[in-house]
C-alpha positions, 0 to 999 in steps of 0.5 A: 135931208142930209147927203144921200149915201150910195146905199140910199141911192141903190134902194132908190133905184131898186125901188123904181125898177120894182115899180117900172116892172109893175107899170110895164105889166098894167096895160094903161101904165105906159106913161107911168113906166116912161116917167119911172125909165126916164128917172132911172136914165138920169140916174145912170147918166150921173144925176145925184140930186135930192130931187131925183132921189125923192122922186124915185122914192115917191113912186108908187 
């Protein structure tokens, strides 16, 4: 994978936030929501690793 663009990062964050909302609605979704939330916090703290990007895009 080449350098990740800001547009790709924006899409990854939107994707993760969408699934965060879904997981919050599931009674047993606490652990999934916590995991997704941690990824978003890492992004907001300035992390821009390929691993974080891939993890955010892999959320289902």
